[in-house]
PQR file with spaces between the fields and no chain letter, atoms N, CA, C, O and H, PARSE charges and radii, in Angstrom:
ATOM       1  N    MET     1      62.258  -79.168  -36.616 -0.4000 1.5000
ATOM       2  CA   MET     1      61.695  -78.621  -35.147 -0.0000 2.0000
ATOM       3  C    MET     1      60.961  -77.732  -35.386  0.5500 1.7000
ATOM       4  O    MET     1      60.859  -76.834  -34.550 -0.5500 1.4000
ATOM       5  N    ALA     2      60.310  -77.685  -36.433 -0.4000 1.5000
ATOM       6  CA   ALA     2      59.342  -76.801  -36.865 -0.0000 2.0000
ATOM       7  C    ALA     2      58.475  -77.966  -36.802  0.5500 1.7000
ATOM       8  O    ALA     2      57.521  -77.560  -37.466 -0.5500 1.4000
ATOM       9  H    ALA     2      60.393  -78.415  -37.112  0.4000 1.0000
ATOM      10  N    SER     3      58.238  -78.912  -36.512 -0.4000 1.5000
ATOM      11  CA   SER     3      57.285  -80.203  -36.579 -0.0000 2.0000
ATOM      12  C    SER     3      56.736  -80.366  -35.424  0.5500 1.7000
ATOM      13  O    SER     3      55.522  -80.422  -35.228 -0.5500 1.4000
ATOM      14  H    SER     3      59.012  -79.242  -35.973  0.4000 1.0000
ATOM      15  N    GLU     4      57.674  -80.457  -34.522 -0.4000 1.5000
ATOM      16  CA   GLU     4      57.573  -80.804  -33.420 -0.0000 2.0000
ATOM      17  C    GLU     4      56.884  -79.391  -32.486  0.5500 1.7000
ATOM      18  O    GLU     4      56.074  -79.503  -31.566 -0.5500 1.4000
ATOM      19  H    GLU     4      58.660  -80.412  -34.681  0.4000 1.0000
ATOM      20  N    GLY     5      57.485  -78.037  -33.040 -0.4000 1.5000
ATOM      21  CA   GLY     5      56.405  -77.067  -31.934 -0.0000 2.0000
ATOM      22  C    GLY     5      54.870  -76.912  -32.498  0.5500 1.7000
ATOM      23  O    GLY     5      54.062  -76.354  -31.755 -0.5500 1.4000
ATOM      24  H    GLY     5      58.143  -77.947  -33.788  0.4000 1.0000
ATOM      25  N    THR     6      54.184  -77.659  -34.532 -0.4000 1.5000
ATOM      26  CA   THR     6      53.681  -77.744  -34.834 -0.0000 2.0000
ATOM      27  C    THR     6      52.216  -78.737  -34.008  0.5500 1.7000
ATOM      28  O    THR     6      51.023  -78.441  -33.933 -0.5500 1.4000
ATOM      29  H    THR     6      54.841  -78.112  -35.136  0.4000 1.0000
ATOM      30  N    ALA     7      52.864  -79.777  -33.571 -0.4000 1.5000
ATOM      31  CA   ALA     7      52.494  -80.923  -33.162 -0.0000 2.0000
ATOM      32  C    ALA     7      51.922  -80.592  -31.327  0.5500 1.7000
ATOM      33  O    ALA     7      50.926  -81.109  -30.821 -0.5500 1.4000
ATOM      34  H    ALA     7      53.833  -80.017  -33.632  0.4000 1.0000
ATOM      35  N    THR     8      52.852  -79.640  -30.644 -0.4000 1.5000
ATOM      36  CA   THR     8      52.627  -78.842  -29.642 -0.0000 2.0000
ATOM      37  C    THR     8      51.418  -78.292  -29.444  0.5500 1.7000
ATOM      38  O    THR     8      50.609  -78.430  -28.527 -0.5500 1.4000
ATOM      39  H    THR     8      53.661  -79.220  -31.055  0.4000 1.0000
ATOM      40  N    CYS     9      51.399  -77.300  -30.964 -0.4000 1.5000
ATOM      41  CA   CYS     9      50.301  -76.348  -30.378 -0.0000 2.0000
ATOM      42  C    CYS     9      48.865  -77.120  -30.827  0.5500 1.7000
ATOM      43  O    CYS     9      47.864  -76.946  -30.132 -0.5500 1.4000
ATOM      44  H    CYS     9      52.057  -77.188  -31.708  0.4000 1.0000
ATOM      45  N    ILE    10      48.812  -78.101  -32.194 -0.4000 1.5000
ATOM      46  CA   ILE    10      47.591  -79.186  -31.873 -0.0000 2.0000
ATOM      47  C    ILE    10      47.001  -79.758  -30.792  0.5500 1.7000
ATOM      48  O    ILE    10      45.837  -79.661  -30.402 -0.5500 1.4000
ATOM      49  H    ILE    10      49.626  -78.242  -32.759  0.4000 1.0000
ATOM      50  N    ASP    11      48.462  -80.721  -30.085 -0.4000 1.5000
ATOM      51  CA   ASP    11      48.064  -81.244  -29.086 -0.0000 2.0000
ATOM      52  C    ASP    11      47.419  -79.889  -27.741  0.5500 1.7000
ATOM      53  O    ASP    11      46.886  -80.189  -26.673 -0.5500 1.4000
ATOM      54  H    ASP    11      49.407  -80.799  -30.402  0.4000 1.0000
ATOM      55  N    ILE    12      47.521  -79.349  -27.930 -0.4000 1.5000
ATOM      56  CA   ILE    12      47.197  -77.941  -27.017 -0.0000 2.0000
ATOM      57  C    ILE    12      46.204  -77.746  -27.092  0.5500 1.7000
ATOM      58  O    ILE    12      45.461  -77.739  -26.110 -0.5500 1.4000
ATOM      59  H    ILE    12      47.955  -79.106  -28.798  0.4000 1.0000
ATOM      60  N    LEU    13      45.669  -77.427  -28.754 -0.4000 1.5000
ATOM      61  CA   LEU    13      44.713  -77.267  -28.980 -0.0000 2.0000
ATOM      62  C    LEU    13      43.150  -78.113  -28.624  0.5500 1.7000
ATOM      63  O    LEU    13      42.046  -77.728  -28.240 -0.5500 1.4000
ATOM      64  H    LEU    13      46.272  -77.433  -29.552  0.4000 1.0000
ATOM      65  N    LEU    14      43.678  -79.291  -28.941 -0.4000 1.5000
ATOM      66  CA   LEU    14      43.226  -80.688  -28.500 -0.0000 2.0000
ATOM      67  C    LEU    14      42.961  -81.007  -27.258  0.5500 1.7000
ATOM      68  O    LEU    14      41.962  -81.725  -27.202 -0.5500 1.4000
ATOM      69  H    LEU    14      44.575  -79.604  -29.253  0.4000 1.0000
ATOM      70  N    ALA    15      43.639  -80.679  -25.777 -0.4000 1.5000
ATOM      71  CA   ALA    15      43.505  -80.390  -24.794 -0.0000 2.0000
ATOM      72  C    ALA    15      42.129  -79.471  -24.699  0.5500 1.7000
ATOM      73  O    ALA    15      41.032  -79.961  -24.428 -0.5500 1.4000
ATOM      74  H    ALA    15      44.450  -80.097  -25.822  0.4000 1.0000
ATOM      75  N    ILE    16      42.315  -78.295  -24.920 -0.4000 1.5000
ATOM      76  CA   ILE    16      41.014  -77.661  -24.584 -0.0000 2.0000
ATOM      77  C    ILE    16      39.738  -77.670  -25.194  0.5500 1.7000
ATOM      78  O    ILE    16      38.769  -77.010  -24.818 -0.5500 1.4000
ATOM      79  H    ILE    16      43.205  -77.897  -25.141  0.4000 1.0000
ATOM      80  N    ILE    17      39.793  -78.652  -26.405 -0.4000 1.5000
ATOM      81  CA   ILE    17      38.590  -78.730  -26.576 -0.0000 2.0000
ATOM      82  C    ILE    17      38.682  -80.061  -26.148  0.5500 1.7000
ATOM      83  O    ILE    17      38.265  -80.584  -27.181 -0.5500 1.4000
ATOM      84  H    ILE    17      40.580  -79.188  -26.711  0.4000 1.0000
ATOM      85  N    LEU    18      38.939  -81.094  -25.322 -0.4000 1.5000
ATOM      86  CA   LEU    18      39.003  -82.642  -25.054 -0.0000 2.0000
ATOM      87  C    LEU    18      40.426  -82.801  -24.190  0.5500 1.7000
ATOM      88  O    LEU    18      41.498  -83.301  -24.532 -0.5500 1.4000
ATOM      89  H    LEU    18      39.278  -80.669  -24.482  0.4000 1.0000
ATOM      90  N    PRO    19      40.075  -82.273  -23.127 -0.5600 1.5000
ATOM      91  CA   PRO    19      41.838  -82.368  -22.135  0.2800 2.0000
ATOM      92  C    PRO    19      42.209  -84.586  -22.315  0.5500 1.7000
ATOM      93  O    PRO    19      43.323  -85.077  -22.497 -0.5500 1.4000
ATOM      94  N    PRO    20      41.328  -85.112  -22.223 -0.5600 1.5000
ATOM      95  CA   PRO    20      41.830  -86.642  -22.237  0.2800 2.0000
ATOM      96  C    PRO    20      42.486  -86.898  -23.394  0.5500 1.7000
ATOM      97  O    PRO    20      43.716  -86.915  -23.454 -0.5500 1.4000
ATOM      98  N    LEU    21      41.925  -87.057  -24.122 -0.4000 1.5000
ATOM      99  CA   LEU    21      42.562  -86.313  -25.624 -0.0000 2.0000
ATOM     100  C    LEU    21      43.399  -86.367  -26.290  0.5500 1.7000
ATOM     101  O    LEU    21      43.805  -87.163  -27.138 -0.5500 1.4000
ATOM     102  H    LEU    21      40.927  -87.044  -24.073  0.4000 1.0000
ATOM     103  N    GLY    22      43.709  -85.429  -25.883 -0.4000 1.5000
ATOM     104  CA   GLY    22      45.307  -84.550  -26.051 -0.0000 2.0000
ATOM     105  C    GLY    22      46.560  -85.265  -25.188  0.5500 1.7000
ATOM     106  O    GLY    22      47.696  -85.518  -25.587 -0.5500 1.4000
ATOM     107  H    GLY    22      43.380  -84.782  -25.195  0.4000 1.0000
ATOM     108  N    VAL    23      45.818  -85.561  -23.556 -0.4000 1.5000
ATOM     109  CA   VAL    23      46.600  -86.201  -23.247 -0.0000 2.0000
ATOM     110  C    VAL    23      46.981  -87.458  -23.788  0.5500 1.7000
ATOM     111  O    VAL    23      48.165  -87.675  -24.043 -0.5500 1.4000
ATOM     112  H    VAL    23      44.894  -85.355  -23.232  0.4000 1.0000
ATOM     113  N    PHE    24      45.912  -88.489  -24.033 -0.4000 1.5000
ATOM     114  CA   PHE    24      46.009  -89.786  -24.487 -0.0000 2.0000
ATOM     115  C    PHE    24      46.985  -89.584  -26.271  0.5500 1.7000
ATOM     116  O    PHE    24      47.681  -90.504  -26.700 -0.5500 1.4000
ATOM     117  H    PHE    24      44.949  -88.313  -23.826  0.4000 1.0000
ATOM     118  N    LEU    25      46.844  -88.499  -26.894 -0.4000 1.5000
ATOM     119  CA   LEU    25      47.102  -88.883  -27.704 -0.0000 2.0000
ATOM     120  C    LEU    25      49.051  -88.324  -27.612  0.5500 1.7000
ATOM     121  O    LEU    25      49.896  -88.478  -28.494 -0.5500 1.4000
ATOM     122  H    LEU    25      46.278  -87.752  -26.546  0.4000 1.0000
ATOM     123  N    LYS    26      49.176  -87.873  -26.640 -0.4000 1.5000
ATOM     124  CA   LYS    26      50.616  -87.270  -26.044 -0.0000 2.0000
ATOM     125  C    LYS    26      51.513  -88.609  -25.369  0.5500 1.7000
ATOM     126  O    LYS    26      52.672  -88.847  -25.708 -0.5500 1.4000
ATOM     127  H    LYS    26      48.490  -87.748  -25.924  0.4000 1.0000
ATOM     128  N    PHE    27      50.572  -89.611  -24.122 -0.4000 1.5000
ATOM     129  CA   PHE    27      51.075  -90.608  -23.889 -0.0000 2.0000
ATOM     130  C    PHE    27      50.595  -91.491  -23.888  0.5500 1.7000
ATOM     131  O    PHE    27      51.282  -92.187  -23.141 -0.5500 1.4000
ATOM     132  H    PHE    27      49.630  -89.418  -23.847  0.4000 1.0000
ATOM     133  N    GLY    28      49.687  -92.143  -24.274 -0.4000 1.5000
ATOM     134  CA   GLY    28      49.009  -92.624  -24.522 -0.0000 2.0000
ATOM     135  C    GLY    28      48.257  -93.434  -23.383  0.5500 1.7000
ATOM     136  O    GLY    28      47.878  -92.460  -22.733 -0.5500 1.4000
ATOM     137  H    GLY    28      49.128  -91.578  -24.881  0.4000 1.0000
ATOM     138  N    CYS    29      47.796  -94.479  -22.715 -0.4000 1.5000
ATOM     139  CA   CYS    29      47.216  -95.352  -21.482 -0.0000 2.0000
ATOM     140  C    CYS    29      47.776  -94.961  -20.404  0.5500 1.7000
ATOM     141  O    CYS    29      47.072  -95.149  -19.412 -0.5500 1.4000
ATOM     142  H    CYS    29      48.103  -95.270  -23.243  0.4000 1.0000
ATOM     143  N    LYS    30      48.726  -94.510  -20.220 -0.4000 1.5000
ATOM     144  CA   LYS    30      49.604  -93.816  -18.919 -0.0000 2.0000
ATOM     145  C    LYS    30      48.518  -93.417  -17.589  0.5500 1.7000
ATOM     146  O    LYS    30      47.302  -93.580  -17.490 -0.5500 1.4000
ATOM     147  H    LYS    30      49.298  -94.357  -21.026  0.4000 1.0000
ATOM     148  N    VAL    31      49.407  -92.896  -16.748 -0.4000 1.5000
ATOM     149  CA   VAL    31      48.511  -92.500  -15.369 -0.0000 2.0000
ATOM     150  C    VAL    31      48.600  -90.933  -16.211  0.5500 1.7000
ATOM     151  O    VAL    31      47.468  -90.450  -16.252 -0.5500 1.4000
ATOM     152  H    VAL    31      50.395  -92.764  -16.829  0.4000 1.0000
ATOM     153  N    GLU    32      49.282  -90.341  -16.650 -0.4000 1.5000
ATOM     154  CA   GLU    32      48.712  -88.991  -16.988 -0.0000 2.0000
ATOM     155  C    GLU    32      47.150  -88.628  -17.640  0.5500 1.7000
ATOM     156  O    GLU    32      46.295  -87.760  -17.459 -0.5500 1.4000
ATOM     157  H    GLU    32      50.202  -90.733  -16.616  0.4000 1.0000
ATOM     158  N    PHE    33      47.284  -89.556  -18.303 -0.4000 1.5000
ATOM     159  CA   PHE    33      46.207  -89.831  -19.057 -0.0000 2.0000
ATOM     160  C    PHE    33      44.648  -89.631  -17.902  0.5500 1.7000
ATOM     161  O    PHE    33      43.831  -88.712  -17.830 -0.5500 1.4000
ATOM     162  H    PHE    33      47.978  -90.261  -18.450  0.4000 1.0000
ATOM     163  N    TRP    34      44.745  -90.743  -17.257 -0.4000 1.5000
ATOM     164  CA   TRP    34      43.744  -91.460  -15.906 -0.0000 2.0000
ATOM     165  C    TRP    34      43.362  -90.146  -15.405  0.5500 1.7000
ATOM     166  O    TRP    34      42.224  -89.680  -15.459 -0.5500 1.4000
ATOM     167  H    TRP    34      45.409  -91.489  -17.316  0.4000 1.0000
ATOM     168  N    ILE    35      44.697  -89.415  -14.770 -0.4000 1.5000
ATOM     169  CA   ILE    35      44.351  -88.253  -13.666 -0.0000 2.0000
ATOM     170  C    ILE    35      44.067  -87.144  -14.838  0.5500 1.7000
ATOM     171  O    ILE    35      43.490  -86.104  -14.519 -0.5500 1.4000
ATOM     172  H    ILE    35      45.622  -89.794  -14.726  0.4000 1.0000
ATOM     173  N    CYS    36      44.422  -87.336  -16.027 -0.4000 1.5000
ATOM     174  CA   CYS    36      43.269  -85.948  -16.741 -0.0000 2.0000
ATOM     175  C    CYS    36      41.981  -86.132  -16.569  0.5500 1.7000
ATOM     176  O    CYS    36      41.175  -85.303  -16.148 -0.5500 1.4000
ATOM     177  H    CYS    36      44.891  -88.180  -16.286  0.4000 1.0000
ATOM     178  N    LEU    37      41.748  -87.409  -16.951 -0.4000 1.5000
ATOM     179  CA   LEU    37      40.312  -87.975  -17.006 -0.0000 2.0000
ATOM     180  C    LEU    37      39.707  -87.924  -15.646  0.5500 1.7000
ATOM     181  O    LEU    37      38.622  -87.379  -15.446 -0.5500 1.4000
ATOM     182  H    LEU    37      42.403  -88.083  -17.293  0.4000 1.0000
ATOM     183  N    LEU    38      40.212  -88.331  -14.979 -0.4000 1.5000
ATOM     184  CA   LEU    38      39.667  -87.939  -13.626 -0.0000 2.0000
ATOM     185  C    LEU    38      39.037  -86.388  -13.255  0.5500 1.7000
ATOM     186  O    LEU    38      37.855  -86.234  -12.948 -0.5500 1.4000
ATOM     187  H    LEU    38      41.093  -88.774  -15.142  0.4000 1.0000
ATOM     188  N    LEU    39      40.015  -85.279  -13.334 -0.4000 1.5000
ATOM     189  CA   LEU    39      39.983  -84.042  -13.277 -0.0000 2.0000
ATOM     190  C    LEU    39      38.861  -83.667  -13.772  0.5500 1.7000
ATOM     191  O    LEU    39      37.892  -83.164  -13.202 -0.5500 1.4000
ATOM     192  H    LEU    39      40.975  -85.404  -13.583  0.4000 1.0000
ATOM     193  N    THR    40      39.079  -84.020  -15.242 -0.4000 1.5000
ATOM     194  CA   THR    40      37.773  -83.231  -16.248 -0.0000 2.0000
ATOM     195  C    THR    40      36.950  -84.022  -15.812  0.5500 1.7000
ATOM     196  O    THR    40      36.142  -83.652  -16.663 -0.5500 1.4000
ATOM     197  H    THR    40      39.865  -84.428  -15.705  0.4000 1.0000
ATOM     198  N    LEU    41      36.238  -84.997  -15.110 -0.4000 1.5000
ATOM     199  CA   LEU    41      35.070  -85.274  -14.765 -0.0000 2.0000
ATOM     200  C    LEU    41      34.301  -85.050  -13.293  0.5500 1.7000
ATOM     201  O    LEU    41      33.182  -85.387  -12.906 -0.5500 1.4000
ATOM     202  H    LEU    41      36.895  -85.297  -14.418  0.4000 1.0000
ATOM     203  N    PHE    42      35.572  -84.218  -12.541 -0.4000 1.5000
ATOM     204  CA   PHE    42      35.388  -83.385  -11.115 -0.0000 2.0000
ATOM     205  C    PHE    42      35.031  -81.977  -11.805  0.5500 1.7000
ATOM     206  O    PHE    42      34.248  -81.302  -11.136 -0.5500 1.4000
ATOM     207  H    PHE    42      36.481  -83.944  -12.855  0.4000 1.0000
ATOM     208  N    GLY    43      35.621  -81.187  -13.482 -0.4000 1.5000
ATOM     209  CA   GLY    43      35.459  -80.227  -13.480 -0.0000 2.0000
ATOM     210  C    GLY    43      36.126  -79.748  -15.105  0.5500 1.7000
ATOM     211  O    GLY    43      37.334  -79.984  -15.085 -0.5500 1.4000
ATOM     212  H    GLY    43      36.257  -81.736  -14.025  0.4000 1.0000
ATOM     213  N    TYR    44      35.842  -79.362  -15.996 -0.4000 1.5000
ATOM     214  CA   TYR    44      36.000  -79.151  -17.273 -0.0000 2.0000
ATOM     215  C    TYR    44      37.030  -78.676  -17.107  0.5500 1.7000
ATOM     216  O    TYR    44      37.997  -79.375  -17.409 -0.5500 1.4000
ATOM     217  H    TYR    44      34.861  -79.170  -16.012  0.4000 1.0000
ATOM     218  N    ILE    45      37.327  -77.043  -16.462 -0.4000 1.5000
ATOM     219  CA   ILE    45      38.518  -76.098  -15.866 -0.0000 2.0000
ATOM     220  C    ILE    45      40.108  -77.351  -15.401  0.5500 1.7000
ATOM     221  O    ILE    45      41.199  -77.337  -15.972 -0.5500 1.4000
ATOM     222  H    ILE    45      36.541  -76.475  -16.217  0.4000 1.0000
ATOM     223  N    PRO    46      39.802  -78.031  -14.551 -0.5600 1.5000
ATOM     224  CA   PRO    46      40.673  -78.469  -14.322  0.2800 2.0000
ATOM     225  C    PRO    46      41.376  -79.682  -14.973  0.5500 1.7000
ATOM     226  O    PRO    46      42.550  -80.019  -14.816 -0.5500 1.4000
ATOM     227  N    GLY    47      40.636  -80.142  -15.569 -0.4000 1.5000
ATOM     228  CA   GLY    47      41.026  -80.955  -16.480 -0.0000 2.0000
ATOM     229  C    GLY    47      41.811  -80.714  -17.773  0.5500 1.7000
ATOM     230  O    GLY    47      42.643  -81.418  -18.346 -0.5500 1.4000
ATOM     231  H    GLY    47      39.682  -79.867  -15.697  0.4000 1.0000
ATOM     232  N    ILE    48      41.111  -79.061  -18.170 -0.4000 1.5000
ATOM     233  CA   ILE    48      42.284  -78.466  -19.497 -0.0000 2.0000
ATOM     234  C    ILE    48      43.873  -77.632  -18.619  0.5500 1.7000
ATOM     235  O    ILE    48      45.007  -77.571  -19.093 -0.5500 1.4000
ATOM     236  H    ILE    48      40.436  -78.489  -17.704  0.4000 1.0000
ATOM     237  N    ILE    49      43.384  -77.087  -17.237 -0.4000 1.5000
ATOM     238  CA   ILE    49      44.832  -76.584  -16.583 -0.0000 2.0000
ATOM     239  C    ILE    49      45.762  -78.030  -17.035  0.5500 1.7000
ATOM     240  O    ILE    49      46.669  -78.000  -17.866 -0.5500 1.4000
ATOM     241  H    ILE    49      42.463  -77.137  -16.852  0.4000 1.0000
ATOM     242  N    TYR    50      45.353  -79.167  -16.355 -0.4000 1.5000
ATOM     243  CA   TYR    50      46.287  -80.386  -16.151 -0.0000 2.0000
ATOM     244  C    TYR    50      47.153  -81.098  -17.398  0.5500 1.7000
ATOM     245  O    TYR    50      48.309  -81.520  -17.426 -0.5500 1.4000
ATOM     246  H    TYR    50      44.616  -79.191  -15.680  0.4000 1.0000
ATOM     247  N    ALA    51      46.073  -81.049  -18.445 -0.4000 1.5000
ATOM     248  CA   ALA    51      46.441  -81.517  -19.497 -0.0000 2.0000
ATOM     249  C    ALA    51      47.064  -80.560  -19.993  0.5500 1.7000
ATOM     250  O    ALA    51      47.915  -81.251  -20.554 -0.5500 1.4000
ATOM     251  H    ALA    51      45.134  -80.705  -18.422  0.4000 1.0000
ATOM     252  N    ILE    52      47.453  -79.143  -20.350 -0.4000 1.5000
ATOM     253  CA   ILE    52      48.077  -78.239  -20.576 -0.0000 2.0000
ATOM     254  C    ILE    52      49.246  -78.270  -20.237  0.5500 1.7000
ATOM     255  O    ILE    52      50.159  -78.130  -21.050 -0.5500 1.4000
ATOM     256  H    ILE    52      46.763  -78.582  -19.894  0.4000 1.0000
ATOM     257  N    TYR    53      49.527  -78.559  -18.296 -0.4000 1.5000
ATOM     258  CA   TYR    53      50.921  -78.591  -18.467 -0.0000 2.0000
ATOM     259  C    TYR    53      51.141  -79.652  -18.562  0.5500 1.7000
ATOM     260  O    TYR    53      52.213  -79.819  -19.143 -0.5500 1.4000
ATOM     261  H    TYR    53      48.786  -78.673  -17.635  0.4000 1.0000
ATOM     262  N    ALA    54      50.235  -81.349  -18.025 -0.4000 1.5000
ATOM     263  CA   ALA    54      51.366  -82.450  -18.903 -0.0000 2.0000
ATOM     264  C    ALA    54      51.958  -82.724  -20.069  0.5500 1.7000
ATOM     265  O    ALA    54      52.654  -83.732  -20.194 -0.5500 1.4000
ATOM     266  H    ALA    54      49.364  -81.214  -17.553  0.4000 1.0000
ATOM     267  N    ILE    55      51.727  -81.742  -21.198 -0.4000 1.5000
ATOM     268  CA   ILE    55      51.916  -81.502  -22.351 -0.0000 2.0000
ATOM     269  C    ILE    55      53.035  -81.005  -22.804  0.5500 1.7000
ATOM     270  O    ILE    55      53.883  -81.476  -23.561 -0.5500 1.4000
ATOM     271  H    ILE    55      51.162  -80.923  -21.097  0.4000 1.0000
ATOM     272  N    THR    56      52.893  -79.370  -21.917 -0.4000 1.5000
ATOM     273  CA   THR    56      54.114  -78.443  -22.093 -0.0000 2.0000
ATOM     274  C    THR    56      54.973  -79.043  -21.411  0.5500 1.7000
ATOM     275  O    THR    56      55.924  -79.375  -22.118 -0.5500 1.4000
ATOM     276  H    THR    56      52.203  -78.988  -21.302  0.4000 1.0000
ATOM     277  N    LYS    57      55.102  -79.404  -20.113 -0.4000 1.5000
ATOM     278  CA   LYS    57      56.066  -80.406  -19.034 -0.0000 2.0000
ATOM     279  C    LYS    57      57.676  -81.265  -19.651  0.5500 1.7000
ATOM     280  O    LYS    57      58.338  -81.962  -18.882 -0.5500 1.4000
ATOM     281  H    LYS    57      54.330  -79.134  -19.538  0.4000 1.0000
């Protein structure tokens, strides 16, 4: 269970640094990744918000 929390923490850090990468590592090349990529292209902050939301949901 501790490794699950650590993985989520690392995913969140990656989502803050590069939002599409964090989502890609969690979901692969699914719809969540493309939404995050599009939001990041429109603005860095919306990409971060969506990435954290997608990873923690």
